[in-house]
N, C-alpha and C positions, 0 to 999 in steps of 0.2 A: 416433372424434374426438367427432363429436355427440352420447356420452355423456359427452361430461369436456363440455364448453357448458353441458350441460340440470341440470349437476352447479353448477359455477360458477360462473353466471346468477342471476339473482333471479328472485322468483318474481313473473310482473305482473302485478297485475289492470287487465286490458283499460278494465271501466268508468271506471274513476280515474286513469287515467294513455296515453299514448302510449305504446307500447311502442321506438318508435326515440329516444322521450327518455329511457327506460330505461334500455340496452342504451348511448348518447352518456353517461349518468352514470356505467355502470359503466366504459364503455371509458374516463372521466379518473379513475376512482379507481385502475386498472389503471395508465392512466399514472403515476398519482404516483408509487406505489410502486416503480414501477421506475425512476424519477427519484430517492425515497429509500435504494433498493438500489444505484445508480451512486454518487451520494453516500458514505454510506458502504463501497461496495467501495475508494474515492476516500479515505478517507481513513485504511480500512486500505492501502495500498502504501503513502502514505505513510508509514506506520509505519513500514513493510517493510522500507522503504529507511535512513528514518536508522539505526535499528539494526542493519541492513546493513553502514553507512558504518562504524556505531561500535566493532561487529565488528569491520573490516580495521584499523579505527585502532587498537584493541587490540591485535588479533596482529603489531601495525607493534610497537607501546610494549614486548607482550611481547618479540617479538625480538630488541632490541636491548639488551631487562634478561639474557636470556643470553646474547646474545655481550659484554656487561661481566664476565660471573659466569665467563664461560668465558679469565680470565688478561688477557682488558683491564686495564688504568691506567681507572682515571673518570679524566674531565677534569672536574676538579671548578668549572675557569673555564667549563663551558657554563651557559648559562642552562638551566633545563631547562623551564623555559615553551618557549621558542623552537624545543628539540627537539620537547618534546610537540607543537610547531606545524606544524614542517619534515613528524615521521609523520605526521600528519592531511593534509595534503596530496602523501604522497609514497606515502599508505599502497596506493592503485589502488584506493578505494574508486569514484569518478568512471569507470573502464571496468568496471569489474563489474557498476558502477548501468546502461549504458549496454545490455548484457545483456542484464541481468535482465528492469532496464526491462517487454520486451516480450511476456514469460512472463507478466509478471502484469496487464496492459493490458487492456480491452474488449475488443474487435473488434465 
């Protein structure tokens, strides 16, 4: 483990700077990088959940179209926009996201 630290820590010029200050600056830069990657991970998780919701909604819409194609008569009086909204609500994305999210979050 000590070998890894020597590879990562910057070379410290003991004549011009204090070792403690150099190590503190290095630690701050590592913490900044960790914060950056956490924020990036959060963006990716958010994007993945949006894609999951859209995929489930699309599957629910396709399921409706398959049922219609199997011989059911289409009711032309149904507003397609309201049907799409209803399918988005009933596609089960909220339950799926609730069960998938714990696997994507950082501990």
